[in-house]
C-alpha positions in Angstrom: -0.1 0.2 -0.1 2.9 2.3 1.0 4.7 1.7 -2.2 1.5 2.3 -4.1 1.1 5.5 -2.6 4.7 6.7 -3.4 4.3 5.9 -7.0 1.6 8.4 -7.5 2.3 12.0 -8.7 1.9 14.4 -6.2 -1.2 16.0 -8.1 -3.0 12.7 -7.6 -1.9 12.4 -3.8 -3.6 15.9 -3.2 -6.7 14.9 -5.0 -7.2 11.7 -3.1 -6.5 13.6 0.3 -9.1 16.2 -0.7 -11.5 13.3 -1.4 -10.9 12.2 2.2 -11.2 15.3 3.8 -14.4 16.6 2.0 -15.9 13.3 2.9 -14.8 12.4 6.6 -14.7 15.9 7.9 -17.6 18.3 6.2 -20.8 18.7 8.2 -23.4 16.3 6.7 -26.1 19.4 6.7 -27.5 19.5 2.7 -26.8 23.0 2.4 -23.1 22.4 3.5 -22.6 19.6 1.2 -23.6 21.9 -1.5 -21.5 24.6 -0.8 -18.3 22.0 -0.6 -19.3 20.5 -3.8 -19.9 23.9 -5.7 -16.6 25.7 -4.7 -14.9 22.2 -5.7 -16.3 22.7 -9.2 -14.4 24.1 -12.1 -16.6 27.5 -11.7 -14.3 28.4 -8.8 -11.0 28.7 -10.8 -7.6 28.8 -8.6 -6.1 32.3 -7.9 -9.6 34.0 -8.2 -11.3 36.1 -5.1 -14.6 35.2 -4.7 -16.8 37.2 -2.2 -18.6 34.4 -0.1 -21.8 36.6 0.7 -22.5 36.7 -3.4 -22.0 32.9 -3.7 -24.4 32.3 -0.6 -26.7 34.4 -2.3 -26.7 32.4 -5.4 -27.1 29.2 -3.4 -30.3 30.6 -1.8 -31.5 31.9 -5.1 -31.2 28.5 -6.3 -32.9 26.9 -3.3 -29.5 25.2 -2.6 -29.5 26.5 1.2 -32.9 24.7 2.7 -34.2 25.3 5.9 -30.5 26.5 7.1 -30.4 29.9 8.8 -28.4 32.6 6.6 -25.7 33.3 9.7 -25.4 29.8 10.4 -24.6 29.0 6.8 -22.0 31.7 6.3 -20.4 30.5 9.8 -20.2 26.8 8.5 -18.9 27.8 5.2 -16.3 30.0 6.9 -15.5 27.2 9.1 -14.7 25.0 6.1 -12.7 27.3 4.4 -10.6 27.8 7.3 -10.3 24.1 7.2 -9.0 24.1 3.6 -6.6 27.1 4.4 -4.8 24.9 6.9 -4.2 22.2 4.3 -2.8 25.2 1.8 -5.4 24.8 -0.8 -7.3 28.0 0.1 -6.6 31.7 1.2 -8.9 34.0 3.1 -9.3 37.7 2.9 -11.8 40.4 3.2 -12.4 43.6 1.1 -11.8 47.1 2.6 -15.6 46.9 3.6 -15.0 43.6 5.6 -16.7 41.2 3.2 -15.3 38.1 3.8 -13.6 36.5 0.1 -11.7 33.3 -0.4 -9.7 32.0 -3.3 -8.4 28.6 -4.3 -4.3 28.6 -4.5 -2.8 26.9 -7.4 -2.6 23.6 -5.6 -6.6 23.4 -5.8 -7.2 19.6 -5.7 -9.6 17.9 -8.2 -12.5 16.1 -6.5 -12.3 12.4 -7.6 -15.6 10.6 -8.3 -15.5 6.7 -8.2 -12.6 4.6 -9.4 -10.1 5.9 -11.6 -7.0 4.3 -13.3 -3.8 5.7 -12.3 -1.5 3.5 -14.5 -1.4 6.2 -17.2 0.0 8.9 -14.6 2.2 6.5 -13.1 3.8 5.7 -16.6 4.4 9.1 -17.1 6.5 9.3 -14.0 8.2 6.2 -14.6 11.0 7.9 -16.4 11.4 10.9 -14.3 15.2 11.3 -13.2 17.1 13.5 -10.9 20.5 15.3 -11.4 23.6 13.9 -9.6 26.3 16.8 -9.6 30.1 16.7 -9.3 29.9 18.0 -5.7 27.9 15.2 -4.3 24.7 17.1 -4.3 21.5 15.4 -5.8 19.0 17.7 -7.4 15.0 16.6 -7.7 12.5 18.1 -10.0 9.3 18.5 -9.1 7.9 15.8 -11.3 10.0 12.8 -9.6 7.9 10.7 -7.9 8.0 10.2 -4.1 9.3 6.9 -4.2 12.5 7.9 -5.8 12.8 10.5 -2.8 11.8 7.9 -0.2 14.9 5.5 -1.5 17.3 8.3 -2.0 16.3 9.5 1.8 17.9 6.1 2.7 21.1 6.3 1.2 21.8 10.1 1.2 21.1 13.1 3.4 18.2 15.6 2.9 19.2 19.1 2.3 15.9 21.1 1.5 12.2 20.5 0.7 11.1 23.5 -1.6 10.2 23.2 -4.9 13.2 21.5 -5.7 14.2 18.9 -3.0 17.9 18.6 -2.9 20.0 15.8 -1.5 23.7 15.1 -0.4 25.6 11.8 -1.2 27.8 11.2 2.1 29.9 8.4 3.4 27.5 8.3 6.3 24.4 7.8 4.9 26.1 5.1 2.5 26.8 3.3 6.0 23.3 4.1 7.0 21.7 2.2 3.9 23.9 -0.5 4.4 22.9 -1.4 7.7 19.4 -1.2 6.5 19.7 -3.7 3.7 20.9 -1.6 0.7 24.7 -2.6 0.0 26.8 0.0 -1.6 27.0 -1.8 -5.1 23.0 -1.9 -4.9 23.2 2.0 -4.0 25.6 3.0 -6.8 23.6 0.6 -9.5 20.5 2.3 -8.3 21.3 5.8 -8.6 23.3 5.3 -11.8 19.9 3.8 -13.1 18.0 7.0 -12.1 20.5 9.8 -12.6 20.1 12.1 -15.7 23.0 12.1 -17.8 24.5 9.5 -15.9 26.6 9.4 -12.9 29.8 11.8 -12.4 32.8 10.0 -12.4 34.3 11.7 -9.2 31.0 10.9 -7.3 31.2 7.1 -8.6 34.9 6.5 -7.7 34.1 8.1 -4.2 31.2 5.7 -3.7 32.9 2.9 -4.8 35.9 3.7 -2.5 33.7 4.2 0.6 32.1 1.1 -0.1 35.2 -1.1 0.2 35.2 0.1 3.8 31.7 -0.9 4.9 30.7 -4.1 6.1 34.2 -5.6 6.6 33.5 -6.0 10.5 30.8 -6.4 12.6 29.7 -6.3 16.1 27.0 -8.4 18.1 25.2 -7.0 20.8 24.1 -9.4 24.0 22.0 -7.9 26.8 22.8 -8.4 30.3 20.2 -9.5 32.7 20.9 -9.0 36.7 18.8 -10.2 39.7 18.4 -8.6 43.1 18.9 -11.8 45.0 20.7 -15.4 44.5 17.2 -16.9 44.9 15.6 -15.0 42.1 18.8 -16.4 40.1 18.2 -20.1 41.1 14.7 -19.7 39.9 15.5 -18.0 36.4 17.9 -20.8 35.8 15.7 -23.5 36.8 12.9 -22.2 34.6 12.1 -24.7 32.0 11.2 -22.1 29.3 14.1 -20.2 29.6 16.9 -22.5 29.1 17.6 -21.7 25.3 17.2 -17.9 26.1 19.6 -17.2 28.7 23.0 -18.0 29.6 24.3 -17.8 33.3 27.6 -16.2 33.9 27.5 -15.4 37.7 25.1 -16.1 40.6 23.3 -12.8 39.6 23.7 -12.3 36.0 22.6 -13.8 32.7 23.3 -13.0 29.2 20.3 -12.7 27.0 20.1 -12.6 23.1 18.7 -9.7 21.5 16.1 -11.9 19.6 15.1 -13.6 22.8 14.3 -10.7 24.9 10.6 -10.9 24.4 10.1 -14.3 24.9 12.3 -13.8 28.5 10.0 -10.7 29.3 6.8 -12.9 28.8 8.1 -15.8 30.6 9.7 -13.5 33.7 6.5 -11.7 33.8 4.5 -14.8 34.6 6.7 -15.6 37.1 6.3 -12.5 38.9 10.1 -11.1 37.9 9.4 -8.9 35.2 12.5 -6.6 34.2 12.0 -2.9 33.9 11.8 -1.6 30.2 14.9 0.7 31.2 18.3 -0.8 29.8 21.0 0.8 31.2 19.6 3.9 32.2 17.3 4.4 28.9 14.0 3.5 27.7 14.3 0.1 25.5 14.3 1.1 21.7 11.7 -0.6 19.7 13.1 -1.6 16.2 11.2 0.0 13.3 12.3 -1.8 9.9 12.9 0.5 7.2 10.9 -0.2 4.2 12.8 -0.1 0.9 11.6 -0.8 -2.6 14.6 -0.4 -4.6 14.5 -4.2 -5.6 10.9 -4.4 -6.3 9.8 -4.4 -9.6 6.9 -2.1 -10.6 3.9 -3.9 -11.9 0.7 -2.5 -13.5 -1.2 -4.3 -11.0 0.3 -2.1 -8.2 -2.0 1.0 -8.3 -3.2 3.1 -5.6 -7.0 3.0 -4.8 -9.1 3.7 -1.7 -11.6 1.1 -0.4 -14.8 0.9 -2.7 -17.6 2.5 -1.0 -21.3 1.8 -1.8 -22.3 3.6 -4.8 -25.4 5.2 -3.2 -22.7 7.3 -0.5 -23.0 10.4 -2.5 -23.5 13.8 -1.6 -26.9 13.4 -0.1 -25.9 10.6 2.1 -26.9 11.5 5.4 -23.5 10.0 7.3 -20.0 9.6 7.0 -19.1 7.0 4.5 -15.8 6.3 6.0 -17.5 5.4 9.4 -19.5 2.4 7.8 -17.1 -0.1 8.9 -18.3 -3.6 9.6 -18.5 -4.6 13.3 -17.4 -8.1 14.1 -19.7 -10.5 16.1 -18.6 -11.8 19.8 -17.9 -15.1 18.5 -15.7 -13.7 15.5 -14.1 -11.6 18.1 -13.5 -14.4 20.3 -12.1 -16.5 17.5 -9.6 -13.9 16.4 -8.7 -13.5 20.3 -7.9 -17.4 20.5 -6.4 -17.7 17.2 -3.8 -15.0 17.3 -1.4 -17.1 19.6 -2.2 -20.8 18.6 -4.1 -20.9 22.0 -6.3 -24.3 22.1 -9.8 -23.2 22.0 -11.0 -26.1 24.4 -9.5 -23.9 26.7 -12.3 -21.4 26.9 -14.9 -23.8 25.6 -15.1 -26.8 27.4 -15.4 -27.3 31.2 -12.7 -29.8 32.1 -9.8 -31.0 34.7 -6.3 -30.6 33.2 -3.2 -32.1 34.1 -1.5 -29.6 36.6 1.1 -28.5 33.7 -1.7 -27.8 31.5 -3.6 -26.1 34.2 -0.7 -24.0 34.8 -0.5 -22.8 31.2 -4.2 -21.8 31.1 -3.8 -19.7 34.3 -0.8 -18.1 32.7 -2.8 -17.1 29.6 -5.7 -15.8 31.8 -2.9 -13.6 33.2 -1.6 -12.7 29.8 -4.8 -11.6 28.5 -5.9 -9.8 31.6 -9.1 -12.2 31.7 -11.0 -14.3 34.5 -10.5 -18.1 34.7 -13.4 -20.1 36.2 -12.9 -23.1 38.2 -14.0 -25.6 40.7 -13.0 -24.7 44.2 -14.4 -25.2 47.7 -17.3 -27.2 46.0 -18.4 -24.0 44.0 -17.6 -22.7 40.6 -16.0 -19.5 41.3 -14.2 -16.8 39.2 -10.7 -16.1 39.7 -8.5 -12.8 38.5 -4.6 -13.9 38.4 -2.3 -11.4 39.1 1.0 -12.8 39.8 2.7 -16.3 39.3 5.5 -17.6 41.0 7.8 -20.5 40.2 9.6 -23.0 42.5 6.8 -24.4 43.6 4.3 -22.9 41.1 1.7 -20.6 42.5 -0.9 -18.3 41.2 -1.8 -15.4 43.5 -5.0 -13.3 42.5 -8.6 -12.5 43.7 -11.3 -14.8 44.2 -14.7 -13.7 43.3 -17.3 -15.3 45.2 -21.0 -15.8 43.9 -22.8 -13.3 46.1 -21.3 -10.7 44.0 -19.6 -8.9 47.2 -17.0 -10.8 48.6 -13.5 -10.9 47.0 -10.8 -12.9 48.5 -7.0 -12.4 47.8 -5.6 -15.8 47.7 -2.6 -17.9 46.7 -3.3 -21.3 45.0 -1.7 -24.4 43.2 -3.0 -26.4 40.5 -3.9 -28.8 43.1 -6.1 -26.5 44.9 -9.0 -26.8 42.0 -10.5 -29.1 39.7 -12.4 -28.3 36.4 -11.6 -25.0 34.9 -11.7 -22.3 31.5 -11.0 -19.4 30.5 -13.7 -17.0 30.5 -13.7 -15.0 27.3 -15.6 -11.4 27.7 -19.1 -11.6 25.7 -20.3 -8.1 26.5 -19.2 -5.5 23.9 -19.4 -2.0 24.1 -22.2 0.0 23.2 -21.8 3.2 20.9 -23.0 6.4 22.4 -23.0 8.0 19.2 -26.6 8.2 17.5 -27.6 8.2 14.0 -28.6 11.4 12.7 -32.0 12.1 11.7 -32.9 12.2 7.6 -33.7 15.1 6.4 -37.2 15.7 4.7 -36.4 17.4 1.2 -38.3 17.9 -2.1 -36.7 17.1 -5.3 -36.7 20.0 -7.6 -35.1 20.6 -11.0 -33.2 23.9 -12.0 -30.7 24.9 -14.5 -27.7 24.4 -12.1 -29.1 20.5 -12.0 -31.0 18.4 -9.5 -31.0 20.4 -5.9 -33.0 19.6 -2.8 -34.8 22.1 -0.6 
């Protein structure tokens, strides 16, 4: 999806964004909708001032304002124009007498209706190239698609983003690209393919020289896990599911490979020994993969398009078409929850007795998901909210909910303390507090402007 979006010309990007804005953020009142679509027409040309009262007078003469009061319509129209001004598509002003005026900028978007094929406009940009200068600066003409700028941003330094974008090729950015899966030889080949007039020899030789010194050595990073007490160290060392993730180097210290950190966190959390998110005095960083498109072939099918909407969701629709999203049933929601981690569905479907090792896993899953576990205890069927799990020997601490609805007991249990059990998947869904707006009563009427509603 991101690749297809970046392949679009900038004007088409603007058109799509405008279509989203006009449907998602505009008022659903008929008069307001008429105003938005009227100023979007070709009658309002860019860089030509229009007096707002005159336009609203014309709408009133054409019976396009309905029952909405004039002052309310003028205020809502000004609010919409302020929104367009914020996007850089419109300018607001006033006459010496204080009459509000507006005009579209040269970047006025086109209102697209329906699904339009974009392959022709994409083909126009497929051969657009940039300019590499002997001083290592890369000049980007306005027509260069953003997918090319995206890849350049991976292997060169961005200097400016005015009408003419510019980058600079540096050794540091060449190393940066190599660390993110784009070796120097691929960078050089890609730039040569997209450089208008070729790559200057002095630049090519420098890039090749820089590339020879990149990737000849490497460093491996390990993480040190430290315990507060030797008792905790012994408990972690004896944990059956951490044997392949940790290497003990002392009574209180373990080496952890970076790829095992998340699994280690889950297991230590269930054991009541969860480590802090701080590493070495700083917040643990989450690795964000850089998406690269330099090796992906462009195909005619890779065309960006918005989700297909119901054909009836047009100008006169009384709601927001982008809010008409399907709602999954509670059963489907449960299937998604259970299927996300390959958890046996029998744990929530059937009331049964499990072996102690399986009972421990069921209880650990309840703690991980933050849901209740129902089991048979003290000759009663009770709900239990697990809050902490301890190891050696295995115990679970939490709150026991009695059937009277009032009594809550903080308790610590072992798998031998209960019999049958099951996970309790919440069934009650949250109801929306929003109400569907009432439909407008309107009479269809023909005018010279077209079909209108009053």
